[in-house]
C-alpha positions as CSV (number, residue, x, y, z in Angstrom):
1,M,197.5,67.7,74.9
2,T,194.6,65.4,75.9
3,A,195.4,62.1,77.4
4,T,193.7,59.1,75.8
5,A,193.0,55.7,77.4
6,D,195.3,52.8,76.3
7,A,193.0,50.3,74.7
8,T,195.5,47.5,74.9
9,P,194.1,44.5,76.9
10,R,195.9,44.2,80.2
11,S,194.6,40.7,81.3
12,D,197.3,38.1,82.0
13,P,196.5,35.0,79.9
14,T,198.3,32.9,82.5
15,A,196.1,34.1,85.4
16,R,193.9,31.5,87.0
17,T,191.0,33.4,88.5
18,H,188.6,30.5,88.6
19,E,190.7,27.8,90.1
20,V,188.5,26.0,92.7
21,T,190.1,25.2,96.0
22,N,189.0,24.5,99.6
23,Q,185.7,23.0,98.5
24,P,184.5,19.5,99.5
25,P,184.1,16.9,96.8
26,P,180.5,15.8,96.0
27,L,179.1,13.4,98.5
28,V,178.3,10.7,95.9
29,G,179.3,7.1,95.4
30,H,179.0,6.2,99.1
31,D,176.9,3.7,101.0
32,V,174.1,5.5,102.9
33,A,173.6,2.4,105.1
34,D,177.2,2.5,106.3
35,D,175.9,3.9,109.6
36,P,176.6,2.2,112.9
37,V,173.5,3.5,114.6
38,L,171.2,2.2,111.9
39,L,173.0,-1.2,111.6
40,E,173.1,-1.8,115.3
41,G,169.3,-1.0,115.6
42,L,168.6,-3.3,112.6
43,R,170.2,-6.2,114.4
44,R,168.9,-5.4,117.8
45,E,165.3,-5.2,116.5
46,G,165.5,-8.6,114.8
47,A,166.3,-7.9,111.2
48,G,170.0,-8.5,111.0
49,W,169.4,-10.9,108.1
50,Y,168.6,-7.9,106.0
51,A,172.0,-6.2,106.4
52,D,173.4,-7.2,103.0
53,D,170.4,-6.0,101.1
54,L,170.4,-2.8,103.1
55,H,174.0,-2.1,102.1
56,R,173.1,-2.8,98.5
57,L,170.2,-0.3,98.7
58,G,172.5,2.1,100.5
59,R,175.0,2.1,97.7
60,L,172.3,2.7,95.2
61,A,170.8,5.6,97.3
62,G,174.2,7.2,97.5
63,S,174.9,6.9,93.7
64,E,175.2,9.8,91.3
65,Q,172.4,8.3,89.2
66,V,169.9,8.3,92.1
67,L,170.8,11.7,93.2
68,R,170.1,12.9,89.7
69,W,166.7,11.2,89.8
70,A,165.9,13.0,93.0
71,E,166.9,16.4,91.6
72,E,164.9,15.8,88.4
73,A,161.8,14.5,90.1
74,N,161.6,17.7,92.1
75,R,162.6,20.1,89.3
76,H,160.1,18.6,86.9
77,E,157.0,18.7,89.1
78,P,153.8,16.6,88.6
79,E,151.4,18.0,86.0
80,L,147.6,17.7,86.2
81,R,145.6,16.9,83.0
82,T,141.9,17.1,83.8
83,H,140.8,16.5,80.2
84,D,142.0,14.8,77.1
85,R,142.3,16.5,73.7
86,Y,138.7,15.8,72.9
87,G,137.3,17.2,76.2
88,N,136.8,14.0,78.0
89,R,137.4,14.1,81.7
90,I,140.5,11.9,82.6
91,D,141.9,13.4,85.8
92,E,145.4,12.1,85.4
93,V,148.8,13.4,86.8
94,D,151.9,13.1,84.7
95,F,155.3,12.5,86.5
96,H,158.8,12.8,85.2
97,P,160.5,9.5,84.4
98,S,162.9,10.0,87.3
99,Y,160.0,9.9,89.7
100,H,158.9,6.6,88.3
101,S,162.5,5.3,88.6
102,L,162.5,6.2,92.3
103,M,159.1,4.5,92.8
104,E,160.2,1.3,90.9
105,V,163.1,0.8,93.2
106,A,161.1,1.5,96.4
107,I,158.4,-1.0,95.5
108,R,160.9,-3.6,94.1
109,E,162.9,-3.4,97.4
110,G,159.8,-4.1,99.5
111,L,159.2,-0.7,100.9
112,G,155.5,-0.7,100.1
113,G,153.2,-3.4,101.3
114,A,155.6,-6.3,100.9
115,P,156.3,-6.9,104.7
116,W,152.6,-8.0,105.2
117,A,153.3,-11.0,103.0
118,D,156.7,-11.8,104.6
119,G,156.5,-14.2,107.4
120,R,160.1,-13.7,108.7
121,P,160.4,-12.1,112.1
122,G,161.8,-8.6,111.7
123,A,160.2,-8.1,108.2
124,H,158.7,-4.7,109.3
125,V,162.0,-3.6,110.8
126,A,163.9,-4.5,107.6
127,R,161.3,-2.4,105.7
128,A,161.7,0.5,108.1
129,A,165.5,0.5,107.8
130,G,165.2,0.3,104.0
131,F,162.6,3.1,104.0
132,M,165.0,5.3,106.0
133,V,168.0,4.6,103.7
134,W,166.0,5.2,100.5
135,S,164.3,8.3,101.9
136,S,167.7,9.9,102.3
137,A,167.9,10.2,98.5
138,E,164.4,11.7,98.0
139,Q,161.4,11.9,100.3
140,G,158.5,13.0,98.2
141,H,157.9,9.7,96.5
142,G,157.8,8.1,99.9
143,C,154.2,9.3,100.4
144,P,152.5,6.8,98.1
145,V,155.0,4.1,99.2
146,S,154.1,4.7,102.9
147,M,150.3,4.7,102.3
148,T,150.5,1.5,100.4
149,Y,152.3,-0.1,103.3
150,A,149.9,1.4,105.8
151,V,146.6,0.4,104.1
152,V,146.9,-3.3,104.6
153,P,145.9,-3.7,108.3
154,A,142.9,-1.3,107.8
155,L,141.7,-3.1,104.7
156,R,141.6,-6.4,106.6
157,S,138.5,-5.0,108.3
158,A,136.8,-6.0,105.0
159,P,138.0,-9.6,104.4
160,E,136.5,-9.9,100.9
161,L,138.2,-6.7,99.8
162,A,141.4,-7.7,101.4
163,K,141.3,-11.1,99.7
164,A,140.9,-9.3,96.3
165,Y,143.5,-6.6,96.7
166,E,146.0,-7.5,99.4
167,P,148.1,-9.8,97.1
168,L,148.5,-6.9,94.7
169,L,149.2,-4.3,97.5
170,T,152.0,-6.5,98.8
171,S,153.5,-7.0,95.4
172,R,157.0,-5.9,94.6
173,V,156.1,-4.8,91.1
174,Y,155.6,-1.1,90.3
175,D,152.8,-1.0,87.7
176,P,151.8,2.6,87.2
177,G,148.8,3.9,85.2
178,L,145.1,3.8,85.7
179,R,143.7,0.3,84.7
180,E,141.3,-2.1,86.3
181,P,143.0,-3.2,89.5
182,G,142.7,-6.9,88.9
183,S,144.5,-6.6,85.6
184,K,147.6,-5.1,87.2
185,R,150.7,-6.7,88.7
186,G,150.9,-4.4,91.7
187,L,148.7,-1.7,93.3
188,L,149.3,1.5,95.2
189,A,147.0,2.9,97.9
190,G,146.1,6.3,99.2
191,M,144.0,8.0,101.9
192,G,141.4,10.8,101.9
193,M,140.4,12.0,105.3
194,T,140.4,15.8,105.6
195,E,138.0,18.3,104.2
196,K,138.3,22.1,104.0
197,Q,135.8,22.9,106.7
198,G,137.2,20.5,109.2
199,G,140.8,19.6,108.6
200,T,141.9,17.4,111.5
201,D,138.4,17.4,112.8
202,V,137.4,14.6,110.5
203,R,134.0,14.2,112.2
204,A,133.1,17.5,110.6
205,N,133.3,15.8,107.2
206,T,130.4,16.5,104.9
207,T,131.1,13.9,102.2
208,A,127.9,11.8,102.1
209,A,127.6,8.1,101.5
210,T,124.5,6.4,100.2
211,V,124.1,2.6,100.1
212,R,122.9,0.9,96.9
213,P,120.8,-2.3,96.5
214,D,123.8,-4.3,95.4
215,G,125.7,-3.5,98.6
216,S,128.0,-0.9,97.1
217,W,127.9,2.8,98.1
218,R,127.9,6.2,96.3
219,L,129.9,9.1,97.6
220,R,129.4,12.8,97.1
221,G,131.8,15.4,98.5
222,H,135.1,17.2,98.2
223,K,138.4,16.2,100.0
224,W,140.8,18.9,100.8
225,F,144.2,17.1,100.8
226,T,144.6,13.7,99.1
227,S,148.1,12.9,98.1
228,A,149.2,10.6,95.3
229,P,146.0,10.8,93.3
230,M,147.3,8.4,90.6
231,N,147.3,5.6,93.2
232,D,144.9,2.7,92.5
233,L,142.8,2.6,95.7
234,F,141.9,5.0,98.4
235,L,140.5,4.7,101.9
236,V,138.2,7.7,102.5
237,L,135.9,8.8,105.3
238,A,132.3,9.8,104.6
239,Q,129.1,10.3,106.5
240,A,126.8,7.2,106.2
241,P,123.4,7.1,107.8
242,G,125.0,5.2,110.7
243,G,127.7,7.8,111.2
244,L,131.2,8.5,109.9
245,S,132.4,5.4,108.0
246,C,135.4,4.2,106.0
247,F,135.2,3.3,102.4
248,L,137.4,1.9,99.6
249,V,137.4,4.0,96.5
250,P,139.1,2.6,93.4
251,R,140.2,4.9,90.6
252,V,139.1,2.3,88.0
253,L,136.1,0.1,88.5
254,P,136.0,-3.7,88.0
255,D,134.4,-3.3,84.6
256,G,137.3,-1.1,83.4
257,S,135.4,2.2,83.5
258,R,136.8,5.3,85.4
259,N,135.3,6.0,88.8
260,T,134.4,9.6,89.4
261,F,137.5,11.2,90.9
262,R,137.6,14.7,89.7
263,I,140.9,16.3,90.6
264,Q,140.2,20.0,91.1
265,R,143.8,21.1,91.5
266,L,147.2,20.0,92.7
267,K,148.5,21.7,95.9
268,D,151.3,24.2,95.4
269,K,153.3,23.1,98.5
270,L,156.3,24.4,100.3
271,G,158.3,21.2,99.8
272,N,157.5,17.6,98.8
273,R,157.4,18.9,95.2
274,S,157.9,15.6,93.5
275,N,154.7,14.2,95.1
276,A,151.3,15.3,93.8
277,S,148.8,16.3,96.5
278,S,145.3,17.0,95.3
279,E,141.7,18.0,96.0
280,P,139.5,15.3,94.5
281,E,135.7,15.7,94.1
282,F,133.4,12.7,94.5
283,D,130.1,12.8,92.6
284,D,128.2,9.5,92.6
285,T,131.6,7.9,93.2
286,V,131.4,4.1,93.7
287,A,132.8,2.8,97.0
288,W,132.7,-0.2,99.3
289,L,132.3,-0.1,103.0
290,V,135.5,-1.1,105.0
291,G,134.7,-2.1,108.6
292,R,131.4,-1.3,110.4
293,E,129.2,1.6,109.5
294,G,129.7,4.4,111.9
295,Q,133.2,3.1,112.9
296,G,135.2,5.0,110.2
297,V,137.8,6.5,112.5
298,R,138.3,3.2,114.4
299,T,138.8,1.4,111.1
300,I,141.2,3.8,109.4
301,I,143.3,4.4,112.6
302,D,145.3,1.3,111.8
303,M,146.4,2.9,108.6
304,V,147.1,6.2,110.4
305,T,149.2,4.4,113.0
306,M,151.5,3.0,110.3
307,T,151.7,6.2,108.4
308,R,152.7,8.0,111.6
309,L,155.4,5.4,112.1
310,D,156.7,6.3,108.6
311,C,156.6,10.0,109.6
312,V,159.0,9.1,112.4
313,L,161.2,7.1,110.1
314,G,161.2,9.8,107.4
315,S,162.1,12.5,109.9
316,A,164.9,10.5,111.4
317,S,166.1,9.9,107.9
318,G,165.9,13.6,107.1
319,I,167.9,14.5,110.2
320,R,170.5,11.8,109.3
321,A,170.8,13.0,105.7
322,A,171.3,16.6,106.7
323,L,173.9,15.6,109.3
324,A,175.8,13.5,106.7
325,Q,176.0,16.5,104.3
326,A,177.1,18.8,107.1
327,A,179.7,16.4,108.4
328,H,181.1,15.8,104.9
329,H,181.4,19.5,104.3
330,V,183.3,20.3,107.6
331,R,185.6,17.3,107.1
332,H,186.9,18.9,103.9
333,R,186.5,22.6,104.3
334,A,189.4,24.6,105.9
335,V,188.9,27.9,107.7
336,F,191.5,30.0,109.6
337,G,194.2,27.5,108.8
338,A,192.5,24.3,110.0
339,K,189.7,22.0,108.8
340,L,186.3,23.0,110.1
341,I,185.9,19.7,111.9
342,D,189.1,20.5,113.9
343,Q,187.6,23.8,115.2
344,P,186.3,23.2,118.7
345,L,183.0,25.0,118.2
346,M,182.2,23.2,115.0
347,R,183.0,19.8,116.7
348,N,180.4,20.7,119.3
349,V,177.8,21.5,116.7
350,I,178.3,18.3,114.7
351,A,178.5,16.2,117.8
352,D,175.2,17.7,119.1
353,L,173.5,17.0,115.8
354,G,174.9,13.5,115.9
355,L,173.3,13.0,119.3
356,E,170.0,14.2,118.0
357,S,170.2,11.9,115.0
358,E,171.2,8.9,117.0
359,A,168.4,9.4,119.4
360,A,165.9,9.8,116.6
361,T,167.1,6.7,114.7
362,T,167.2,4.5,117.8
363,L,163.7,5.5,118.7
364,A,162.4,5.1,115.2
365,L,163.8,1.5,114.9
366,R,162.5,0.6,118.4
367,V,159.0,1.6,117.3
368,A,159.4,-0.3,114.1
369,G,160.4,-3.3,116.2
370,A,157.3,-2.9,118.3
371,A,155.2,-2.8,115.1
372,D,156.7,-6.0,113.9
373,R,156.2,-7.9,117.2
374,A,152.7,-6.5,117.6
375,Q,151.7,-7.9,114.2
376,R,152.9,-11.3,115.5
377,G,150.6,-11.2,118.6
378,D,152.7,-9.6,121.3
379,A,150.1,-7.7,123.4
380,Q,152.7,-5.7,125.4
381,E,154.4,-4.5,122.2
382,R,151.1,-3.5,120.8
383,A,150.4,-1.4,123.9
384,F,153.8,0.2,123.7
385,L,153.4,0.8,120.0
386,R,150.1,2.7,120.6
387,L,151.8,5.3,122.9
388,A,155.3,5.3,121.5
389,T,154.2,6.0,117.9
390,A,152.3,9.1,118.9
391,V,155.2,10.2,121.2
392,G,157.8,9.6,118.5
393,K,155.6,11.3,115.8
394,Y,155.4,14.4,117.9
395,W,159.0,14.7,119.0
396,V,161.2,13.4,116.2
397,C,159.1,15.4,113.6
398,K,159.4,18.5,115.8
399,R,163.2,18.2,115.9
400,Q,163.7,17.7,112.2
401,P,163.3,21.4,111.1
402,A,165.7,22.7,113.7
403,A,168.3,20.0,113.0
404,V,168.2,20.5,109.3
405,A,168.5,24.2,109.6
406,E,171.6,23.8,111.8
407,A,173.1,21.4,109.4
408,L,172.4,23.7,106.5
409,E,174.2,26.5,108.4
410,C,177.3,24.3,108.7
411,L,177.7,24.7,104.9
412,G,177.3,28.5,105.1
413,G,176.2,30.1,101.9
414,N,176.9,26.9,100.0
415,G,174.1,25.3,101.9
416,Y,171.7,28.0,100.9
417,D,172.3,27.2,97.2
418,E,169.9,24.8,95.5
419,A,172.8,22.9,94.0
420,S,173.9,21.7,97.4
421,G,170.6,19.8,98.0
422,M,170.2,21.3,101.4
423,P,167.3,23.7,100.5
424,R,165.2,20.6,99.4
425,L,166.0,18.9,102.7
426,Y,165.0,22.1,104.5
427,R,161.7,22.4,102.6
428,E,160.8,18.8,103.4
429,A,161.7,19.2,107.1
430,P,158.3,20.5,108.4
431,L,156.2,18.1,106.5
432,N,156.1,15.0,108.7
433,G,155.2,17.2,111.7
434,I,152.0,18.2,109.8
435,W,150.9,15.1,108.0
436,E,148.9,12.5,109.9
437,G,148.2,15.0,112.6
438,S,150.1,18.1,113.6
439,G,151.9,18.5,117.0
440,N,148.8,19.3,119.0
441,V,146.8,16.4,117.5
442,N,149.5,13.9,118.4
443,A,150.0,15.4,121.9
444,L,146.3,15.2,122.6
445,D,146.3,11.6,121.2
446,V,148.9,10.7,123.8
447,L,146.5,12.1,126.5
448,R,143.7,9.9,125.1
449,A,145.8,6.8,125.1
450,L,146.9,7.5,128.7
451,A,143.3,8.0,129.9
452,R,141.6,5.2,128.0
453,E,144.3,2.6,127.6
454,P,146.3,2.2,130.9
455,E,148.1,-0.8,129.5
456,C,149.9,1.6,127.1
457,L,151.5,3.6,130.0
458,E,152.4,0.3,131.7
459,A,154.2,-0.9,128.6
460,F,155.9,2.4,128.2
461,R,157.0,2.3,131.9
462,A,158.5,-1.1,131.5
463,E,160.5,0.1,128.5
464,V,161.9,3.2,130.3
465,E,162.6,1.3,133.6
466,A,164.6,-1.3,131.7
467,A,167.4,1.2,132.2
468,A,166.6,1.9,135.9
469,G,169.7,2.6,138.0
470,A,172.0,3.0,135.0
471,D,171.9,6.9,135.0
472,G,170.8,9.1,137.9
473,R,169.7,11.9,135.6
474,L,167.4,9.5,133.6
475,D,166.0,8.1,136.9
476,E,165.3,11.6,138.2
477,A,163.7,12.8,135.0
478,W,161.4,9.7,134.9
479,R,160.5,10.3,138.6
480,R,159.5,13.9,137.9
481,L,157.6,12.9,134.8
482,R,155.6,10.3,136.7
483,G,154.5,13.0,139.1
484,E,153.3,15.2,136.2
485,L,151.5,12.3,134.6
486,A,149.6,11.5,137.8
487,S,148.1,15.0,137.8
488,T,145.1,15.6,135.6
489,A,144.9,19.3,136.2
490,D,145.4,21.4,133.0
491,A,146.4,18.2,131.2
492,E,145.6,19.6,127.8
493,L,147.5,22.8,128.5
494,R,150.5,20.8,129.5
495,A,150.2,18.2,126.8
496,R,153.2,19.2,124.7
497,R,155.4,19.5,127.8
498,L,154.3,16.0,128.9
499,V,154.9,14.4,125.4
500,E,158.3,16.1,125.0
501,R,159.4,14.6,128.3
502,L,158.0,11.2,127.5
503,A,160.0,11.2,124.3
504,L,163.2,12.3,126.0
505,V,163.1,9.7,128.8
506,L,162.3,7.0,126.2
507,Q,165.3,8.1,124.1
508,G,167.4,8.4,127.2
509,S,166.5,4.8,128.3
510,L,167.3,3.4,124.8
511,L,170.6,5.2,124.6
512,V,171.7,4.2,128.1
513,R,171.0,0.6,127.2
514,Y,172.3,0.4,123.7
515,A,174.6,3.4,122.8
516,P,178.2,3.9,123.7
517,A,178.7,5.4,127.2
518,A,179.9,8.7,125.7
519,V,176.7,9.1,123.7
520,A,174.4,8.2,126.5
521,D,176.2,10.4,129.0
522,A,176.1,13.4,126.7
523,F,172.4,12.9,125.9
524,C,171.4,12.5,129.6
525,T,173.5,15.6,130.5
526,S,172.1,17.8,127.8
527,R,168.6,16.6,127.3
528,L,167.7,15.4,130.8
529,G,170.2,17.0,133.2
530,G,169.7,20.5,131.8
531,D,173.4,21.2,131.2
532,T,173.0,22.7,127.7
533,G,171.6,25.7,125.8
534,F,168.7,26.0,123.5
535,A,170.7,25.8,120.2
536,F,172.7,22.9,118.8
537,G,176.4,23.1,119.6
538,T,176.0,23.8,123.3
539,L,177.2,20.5,124.8
540,P,179.2,21.0,128.0
541,P,183.0,20.7,127.9
542,A,183.0,17.4,129.6
543,A,181.2,15.7,126.7
544,D,183.4,13.2,124.8
545,L,183.0,14.8,121.4
546,T,185.5,12.5,119.7
547,A,183.6,9.4,120.7
548,I,180.3,10.9,119.6
549,L,181.7,12.1,116.3
550,G,182.8,8.6,115.6
551,R,179.2,7.6,115.2
552,V,178.4,10.3,112.6
553,P,177.8,8.9,109.1
554,G,180.9,8.7,106.9
555,G,183.3,7.3,109.4
556,A,185.3,8.5,112.4
557,T,186.1,12.2,112.7
558,H,189.4,12.8,114.5
């Protein structure tokens, strides 16, 4: 007799195979600005009056609605339309409504050009803190916001153009779409510097500029990387008879006609997917000179300085956002019979990430404070800003990819899943280290500042030595660094080493003066005293992890 299989179903209808346990709740409905490091820096740098608005923005940034906007703006990427249905060239980029929602909030909250029209001391610090909080929700749309903020000081090199456009660049109204600039309620600005044959070497640019009898110019050339092509105005570099010069290029001319701005393609980028980055072609494109002919780099550098500041702010924000996700996960996830945060090694990792984040945030806000005071005529702060911006841009942006990768690892496989949001943070992480000059460019810029502007080092020295005598490891690190700075031999070869140490002693000085003793001690031990490993989570046993963890976003961790 042949046995036959029993076809009767054997599943137990009462079995619960998909009951979800031991998973953290979503990190939504919280106040992103509920961060002692951020709030202390806000008050210290002169913008304590902004705290209530920052909390309001923080609650919005942590809301389910805004997190949905961020996800949708990146999932539904910008789309280029070069022609209309009839074959007319239009060169427009379409964005998902969620992108526009993010932009509307950013401009309404004064994260664009608004601080330049705000006479209150600390206005630029308030904007910096707001930019950090709002960037924690989504970073791609921050690019046009940042360039709009940064364009104002450079545009002031052409007073007539500034008079016409600055009131609209400082507006709190987001008014998208290509129309005659004077007819709009608010404008956005962009920048076009690099070309494919030169990249960072902007003096190799081949875009040509020819003056017309009416005083306007005509450009012909091809830019390699111009983000936010739907912005209204662009500062671009081109070769005039008198040398490389800076020009203002509007998308729509005063008579309402479209300027020639042929978008050849949108870049297919690693991250920053919500933001359109393009290759525009100029062909008899109308432009106006900004600054003196032949002084293009000197003119546009004011814009670059401010966008570099935003790179520091954005990277500090990205580190903080990744840390918040990791800390939230380990506070709720249990392994081997205990919450992850109660496991000694995980406490070390989160505390080490917390140190990195606090140092980055404190440095970023200090530089923002210098920018605010420099705009109000403080010469020493301007000198400090010149050096500290390049130092911070190099170091904080370098630390972001490593910190985000470690934070992602804290979530394990969950962090590798797109639904967690961590992969988007990870793809964004290298960006600020590349934009506005990669690591080598900023390191060499520091050398130029040290060689040509000795007042910058003097202002930097005063800042570091404000903590003199408070920590022997900091004092010794600064003593050794002064010796390295005094030597000019192989300076370019040692540039990264020098800038890294400049950043660490600056962060050490700030933390020794302003952070709790446990934070400052652990930083000086691990970053300046050499008692650490190369990976995060290698703080020495003597570090007061409980005190450090109490500074991590989301409240104290026992």
